[in-house]
C-alpha positions as CSV (number, residue, x, y, z in Angstrom):
1,M,50.4,-60.8,133.3
2,H,49.9,-60.1,136.9
3,A,50.0,-56.6,138.4
4,F,52.9,-55.9,140.5
5,R,51.3,-54.2,143.5
6,P,54.3,-53.4,145.7
7,W,55.2,-50.5,143.3
8,A,52.1,-48.6,144.6
9,R,54.4,-46.5,146.9
10,A,56.5,-45.3,144.0
11,A,53.4,-44.8,141.8
12,S,51.7,-42.7,144.4
13,F,54.9,-40.6,144.8
14,L,55.2,-40.0,141.1
15,A,51.5,-39.5,140.3
16,T,50.4,-37.4,143.3
17,G,53.0,-37.1,146.0
18,L,55.1,-34.5,144.2
19,L,52.3,-32.4,142.9
20,G,52.6,-30.2,145.9
21,F,56.3,-29.6,145.1
22,G,55.5,-28.6,141.5
23,L,57.7,-31.4,140.1
24,A,55.4,-34.0,138.6
25,S,55.8,-32.8,135.1
26,A,59.6,-32.5,135.2
27,Q,61.6,-34.2,132.4
28,A,65.1,-35.7,132.4
29,P,68.0,-33.5,131.3
30,A,68.4,-33.3,127.6
31,T,72.2,-32.9,127.7
32,A,74.8,-35.6,128.3
33,P,75.6,-36.4,131.9
34,V,78.3,-34.1,133.4
35,A,80.2,-34.4,136.6
36,P,78.9,-32.1,139.3
37,T,80.9,-28.9,139.8
38,A,80.6,-25.9,142.1
39,A,78.4,-24.3,139.4
40,S,76.3,-27.5,138.8
41,A,75.9,-29.0,142.3
42,P,73.1,-31.5,142.6
43,A,69.7,-29.9,143.2
44,A,69.0,-30.6,146.8
45,L,66.2,-33.0,147.6
46,S,63.7,-32.0,150.2
47,A,63.5,-34.1,153.3
48,E,60.2,-35.6,152.1
49,E,61.5,-36.4,148.7
50,R,64.6,-38.1,150.1
51,R,62.4,-40.0,152.6
52,Y,60.3,-41.4,149.7
53,I,63.3,-42.3,147.6
54,E,65.2,-43.9,150.4
55,G,62.0,-45.7,151.5
56,L,61.8,-47.2,148.0
57,I,65.4,-48.5,148.4
58,D,64.6,-50.0,151.8
59,D,61.4,-51.6,150.5
60,W,63.0,-52.9,147.3
61,P,64.4,-56.2,148.6
62,G,61.1,-57.2,150.1
63,M,59.4,-56.6,146.8
64,V,61.5,-59.2,144.9
65,I,63.2,-61.7,147.2
66,S,60.5,-62.5,149.8
67,L,60.0,-66.3,149.9
68,P,56.4,-67.3,149.0
69,A,54.6,-69.8,151.2
70,Q,54.2,-72.1,148.2
71,L,58.0,-72.8,148.1
72,P,58.4,-76.4,149.4
73,L,61.7,-76.1,151.4
74,D,63.1,-78.8,153.6
75,A,64.2,-77.7,157.1
76,D,67.8,-77.3,156.2
77,M,67.1,-75.2,153.1
78,A,64.5,-73.1,155.0
79,A,67.1,-72.2,157.5
80,R,69.7,-71.4,154.8
81,A,67.1,-69.4,152.9
82,K,66.4,-67.2,155.9
83,T,70.1,-66.5,156.2
84,L,70.5,-65.8,152.5
85,T,67.5,-63.5,152.4
86,A,68.9,-61.4,155.3
87,E,72.4,-61.2,153.6
88,M,70.9,-60.3,150.3
89,E,68.6,-57.7,151.7
90,L,71.6,-55.8,153.2
91,L,73.6,-56.0,150.0
92,M,70.6,-54.8,147.9
93,K,70.0,-51.8,150.2
94,A,73.7,-50.8,150.0
95,A,73.7,-51.2,146.3
96,G,70.5,-49.1,145.9
97,R,72.1,-46.2,147.8
98,R,75.2,-46.4,145.7
99,W,73.2,-46.4,142.5
100,L,71.3,-43.4,143.8
101,Q,74.5,-41.5,144.4
102,E,75.7,-42.4,140.9
103,I,72.5,-41.2,139.3
104,R,72.6,-38.0,141.2
105,A,76.2,-37.4,140.1
106,A,75.4,-38.2,136.4
107,H,72.3,-36.0,136.4
108,P,73.0,-33.3,139.0
109,Q,70.0,-31.1,138.1
110,A,67.4,-33.8,137.8
111,S,64.2,-33.3,139.8
112,A,63.1,-35.8,142.4
113,P,60.6,-37.6,140.1
114,V,63.2,-37.9,137.3
115,T,65.7,-39.2,139.9
116,L,63.2,-41.8,141.0
117,L,62.4,-42.9,137.5
118,H,66.2,-43.3,136.8
119,L,66.6,-45.2,140.0
120,M,63.8,-47.6,139.2
121,A,65.1,-48.2,135.8
122,R,68.6,-48.9,137.2
123,M,67.2,-51.3,139.9
124,N,65.2,-53.3,137.4
125,D,68.0,-53.5,134.8
126,E,70.4,-54.7,137.5
127,L,67.8,-57.3,138.6
128,V,67.4,-58.7,135.2
129,A,71.2,-58.7,134.7
130,W,71.4,-61.0,137.8
131,L,68.5,-63.2,136.7
132,V,70.1,-64.0,133.3
133,S,73.7,-64.3,134.5
134,S,75.3,-67.8,134.6
135,P,75.7,-69.6,137.9
136,G,78.9,-71.1,136.4
137,A,79.6,-73.8,133.8
138,E,79.7,-76.5,136.4
139,R,76.1,-75.8,137.4
140,E,74.6,-75.3,134.0
141,A,74.1,-79.0,133.1
142,T,72.3,-79.6,136.3
143,E,70.1,-76.6,136.0
144,W,69.2,-77.4,132.4
145,R,68.1,-80.9,133.4
146,L,65.9,-79.5,136.2
147,A,64.5,-76.8,133.9
148,Q,63.1,-79.5,131.6
149,H,61.2,-81.3,134.4
150,P,57.5,-81.4,133.6
151,G,56.5,-79.8,136.9
152,Y,59.0,-77.0,136.8
153,C,57.0,-74.4,134.9
154,R,53.8,-74.9,137.0
155,L,55.7,-74.5,140.3
156,R,57.7,-71.5,139.2
157,S,54.6,-69.8,137.9
158,K,52.8,-70.4,141.2
159,L,55.7,-68.8,143.1
160,H,55.2,-65.6,141.0
161,E,51.5,-65.2,141.5
162,D,51.8,-62.2,143.9
163,G,54.9,-60.6,142.4
164,W,58.5,-61.4,141.6
165,A,60.0,-64.3,143.7
166,L,63.5,-64.0,142.4
167,L,65.3,-65.7,145.3
168,A,62.8,-68.5,145.1
169,D,63.6,-68.9,141.4
170,R,67.2,-69.6,142.4
171,L,66.3,-71.9,145.2
172,L,64.3,-74.1,142.9
173,F,67.6,-75.2,141.4
174,L,69.3,-75.6,144.8
175,M,66.6,-77.5,146.6
176,P,67.3,-81.0,145.0
177,L,70.9,-80.8,146.1
178,Q,72.2,-82.5,149.2
179,G,75.3,-82.4,151.4
180,S,78.5,-81.0,150.0
181,E,76.9,-80.4,146.6
182,R,74.3,-78.1,148.3
183,D,77.1,-76.3,150.2
184,A,79.1,-75.7,147.1
185,A,76.1,-74.5,145.1
186,I,75.0,-72.0,147.8
187,A,78.6,-70.7,148.2
188,A,78.7,-70.1,144.4
189,E,75.3,-68.4,144.5
190,R,76.5,-66.1,147.3
191,Q,79.5,-65.1,145.2
192,R,77.2,-64.5,142.3
193,W,75.1,-62.0,144.3
194,Q,78.2,-60.3,145.5
195,R,79.5,-59.8,142.0
196,W,76.1,-58.5,140.9
197,L,75.6,-56.0,143.7
198,S,79.3,-54.8,143.5
199,G,78.8,-54.0,139.8
200,S,81.2,-56.8,138.7
201,L,78.8,-58.5,136.3
202,P,79.8,-57.7,132.7
203,A,77.3,-55.8,130.5
204,T,75.1,-58.0,128.5
205,S,72.0,-57.9,126.2
206,S,69.2,-60.2,125.2
207,P,70.0,-62.8,122.6
208,M,69.4,-62.2,119.0
209,P,67.3,-63.6,117.5
210,S,64.9,-63.3,120.4
211,P,64.2,-66.8,121.9
212,Q,60.6,-65.9,122.7
213,L,59.9,-64.9,119.1
214,Q,61.8,-67.9,117.7
215,A,59.7,-70.2,119.9
216,F,56.4,-68.6,119.0
217,Q,57.1,-68.7,115.2
218,A,58.2,-72.3,115.5
219,A,54.8,-73.0,117.1
220,E,53.1,-71.3,114.1
221,R,55.1,-73.4,111.7
222,Q,54.1,-76.6,113.5
223,R,50.5,-75.6,113.2
224,A,51.0,-75.1,109.5
225,D,52.4,-78.7,109.4
226,E,55.9,-77.4,108.6
227,P,58.8,-79.4,110.1
228,V,60.0,-78.1,113.5
229,G,61.4,-81.1,115.3
230,T,60.6,-84.4,116.9
231,R,58.9,-83.0,120.0
232,A,55.2,-82.2,119.3
233,M,53.5,-79.4,121.1
234,T,50.8,-80.5,123.5
235,P,47.2,-79.5,122.8
236,W,47.1,-77.4,125.9
237,L,50.2,-75.4,124.9
238,S,49.0,-75.0,121.4
239,R,45.7,-73.6,122.6
240,Q,47.5,-71.2,125.0
241,V,50.0,-69.9,122.4
242,L,48.0,-70.0,119.2
243,G,44.4,-69.8,120.4
244,E,44.1,-65.9,120.5
245,R,43.2,-64.0,117.4
246,P,45.7,-62.8,116.4
247,P,48.1,-65.0,118.3
248,V,50.6,-63.3,120.6
249,P,54.2,-64.4,121.4
250,Y,53.7,-64.2,125.1
251,G,51.0,-65.3,127.6
252,G,52.2,-65.2,131.2
253,L,55.0,-67.1,132.9
254,M,53.5,-70.5,132.8
255,V,52.8,-70.4,129.1
256,E,56.2,-68.8,128.2
257,C,58.0,-71.3,130.3
258,A,56.3,-74.3,128.7
259,L,56.8,-72.8,125.3
260,M,60.5,-72.5,125.9
261,Q,60.7,-76.0,127.2
262,W,59.0,-77.3,124.0
263,W,61.1,-75.2,121.6
264,L,64.4,-75.9,123.3
265,A,63.6,-79.7,123.3
266,N,63.7,-79.4,119.5
267,E,66.3,-76.6,119.2
268,V,69.0,-78.1,121.4
269,P,69.6,-81.3,119.3
270,R,69.0,-79.4,116.0
271,A,71.5,-76.7,116.7
272,G,73.8,-78.8,118.9
273,L,73.5,-76.3,121.8
274,S,75.5,-76.9,125.0
275,P,73.6,-76.8,128.4
276,E,75.1,-73.4,129.0
277,A,73.8,-72.0,125.7
278,A,70.4,-73.7,126.3
279,M,70.1,-72.2,129.8
280,R,71.0,-68.7,128.5
281,L,68.1,-68.9,126.0
282,F,65.8,-70.4,128.7
283,R,66.6,-67.7,131.2
284,F,65.9,-64.9,128.8
285,G,62.9,-66.6,127.4
286,T,61.2,-67.0,130.8
287,L,61.9,-63.7,132.5
288,P,58.8,-63.3,134.8
289,A,56.9,-60.5,133.2
290,N,59.9,-58.1,133.4
291,E,58.0,-55.0,132.5
292,N,55.6,-55.5,135.4
293,L,58.3,-54.7,137.8
294,L,58.3,-51.2,136.2
295,L,54.5,-51.0,135.8
296,M,53.0,-48.5,138.2
297,A,49.2,-49.0,138.0
298,G,47.6,-46.2,135.9
299,E,50.7,-44.0,136.2
300,V,52.2,-45.3,133.0
301,R,49.1,-44.8,131.0
302,Q,48.4,-41.3,132.5
303,R,52.0,-40.0,132.3
304,A,53.4,-41.7,129.1
305,R,54.6,-39.1,126.7
306,R,52.9,-39.0,123.3
307,A,55.1,-40.8,120.8
308,A,55.0,-40.6,117.0
309,A,54.0,-44.3,116.8
310,E,50.8,-45.6,118.5
311,D,52.5,-49.0,119.0
312,Y,55.2,-47.5,121.1
313,P,55.0,-49.5,124.4
314,P,53.7,-47.0,127.1
315,I,56.2,-48.4,129.7
316,A,59.0,-47.7,127.3
317,Q,57.8,-44.2,126.7
318,R,57.5,-43.6,130.5
319,F,61.1,-44.7,131.0
320,E,62.3,-42.9,127.9
321,V,63.6,-45.9,126.0
322,T,64.7,-44.7,122.6
323,G,66.7,-45.9,119.6
324,A,66.2,-48.5,116.9
325,T,65.6,-52.1,116.2
326,E,66.6,-53.9,113.0
327,V,64.9,-57.0,111.7
328,A,65.3,-59.6,109.0
329,V,61.8,-60.3,107.5
330,V,61.0,-63.2,105.3
331,I,58.2,-62.5,102.9
332,D,56.4,-64.9,100.5
333,A,55.2,-64.3,97.0
334,A,51.9,-62.9,98.2
335,G,53.6,-60.3,100.5
336,R,52.8,-62.3,103.7
337,V,55.3,-62.2,106.5
338,R,56.6,-65.7,107.1
339,D,59.4,-65.0,109.7
340,V,60.7,-62.0,111.7
341,Q,64.0,-62.0,113.5
342,I,65.6,-59.3,115.6
343,I,69.1,-58.8,114.3
344,R,70.2,-55.6,115.9
345,R,69.1,-53.3,118.8
346,T,70.4,-49.8,119.5
347,L,68.4,-48.8,122.5
348,Q,69.1,-46.4,125.4
349,M,67.4,-45.7,128.7
350,P,68.4,-43.0,131.2
351,G,69.7,-44.1,134.6
352,L,71.8,-47.1,133.5
353,R,75.5,-47.6,133.9
354,P,77.6,-46.4,131.0
355,G,77.8,-49.1,128.3
356,H,74.7,-50.9,129.6
357,V,71.5,-51.4,127.6
358,P,67.8,-51.4,128.8
359,L,67.9,-55.1,129.6
360,A,64.6,-55.0,131.5
361,L,62.8,-53.7,128.5
362,E,64.6,-55.2,125.5
363,Q,62.1,-58.0,125.1
364,T,59.2,-55.5,125.5
365,M,60.7,-53.6,122.5
366,D,61.2,-56.9,120.7
367,R,57.5,-57.7,121.0
368,A,56.6,-54.2,119.8
369,T,58.9,-54.5,116.9
370,F,57.4,-57.9,116.0
371,A,53.9,-56.6,116.2
372,R,54.8,-53.5,114.1
373,V,56.4,-55.5,111.3
374,R,53.5,-58.0,111.2
375,A,51.0,-55.1,111.0
376,M,52.8,-53.5,108.0
377,R,51.6,-53.9,104.5
378,H,54.5,-55.5,102.6
379,A,54.7,-55.2,98.8
380,K,54.8,-58.4,96.8
381,P,58.4,-59.1,95.9
382,D,59.6,-59.3,92.4
383,A,59.2,-62.9,91.2
384,S,62.8,-63.0,89.9
385,K,64.1,-62.3,93.4
386,L,62.3,-65.2,95.1
387,R,64.3,-68.0,96.5
388,Q,62.3,-71.1,97.4
389,G,59.2,-69.0,97.2
390,V,60.4,-66.2,99.6
391,V,62.6,-63.2,99.8
392,S,64.4,-61.7,102.8
393,R,64.4,-58.0,103.6
394,Q,66.0,-55.9,106.4
395,L,64.1,-53.1,108.0
396,E,65.1,-50.6,110.7
397,L,62.4,-49.4,113.1
398,L,62.9,-46.2,114.9
399,W,61.7,-45.5,118.5
400,N,61.7,-41.8,119.0
401,L,59.8,-39.7,121.6
402,D,60.2,-36.4,119.8
């Protein structure tokens, strides 16, 4: 996964910029959020602290919606993209300031570093909510057809070589359109941004079971000559997905995108999925290294709190993601894990809107859950409980920073 360099400003602020203020070791409030009162007015930010945080808000749009030179736009779309970028930048800056006010109101005594962490968590969760939202049922069939194109994954991966190119992601689906169809699609996209940045998108969470883990385990089954579907995995994709020891269910945007194309080519006819359902799985399964938008160079490794479990993702520790994940595990007669499916998540992260989950890190926690379950020693099941040579168990994994 590529490093996301534009967060260096925030990393510097968190790691060194606040040491002079004596705030670098501050923690989030342990109590539930309360509305500010005369007795609990928000702790004032210094001029330098406010400048850093508002500077991050102003820099934020450029970090994620700048158009890469590799994007092959025609003259009409290039002009439209310039206008869309300017409109979106203004909306994002306004939303960032509104989110900062909400976070300060919810945690009135939070220090500047904690406020910044909460704001970064909020920004990235909101970004992912936009990325995975539907452009509308009338657009889903067209986008599903384009997402299956053999060249789609390579081009999309190239666009993200230097960071998130989120507007470019959307333009990939608009570029082939012409005339009135292009006009209508751009108008719908603009409405989608406005709903997102006004807080009108409904709360959502990652699909269960996880599409990434389903696709990876389907690849493992195909390697073991078990029936998966009519579409065979290419030798290149098989090497990329299964060539590591042990194999891992992720390998960068190009690999993850190609893996989702292959899996859904088999899953859509098998499960009778609609284009809308297929695109929802595809969008979640190809998020562009979402935790990298939170990754702040060595800051995460240096400042991550020590957790009870060594396999607790450092980025989740740093942003105080806690809770539980529940899995259904299929175990064979020898005690080997044959299948792992996420069936429930109860995760929290400070800084989010009430009722919202840590969408930007759910899949990071899914991967950690998958790795932990596979690393466990599982007792051989009682032979009388086997059904077709396997038994299913449910496990709850706790993620606790205490």
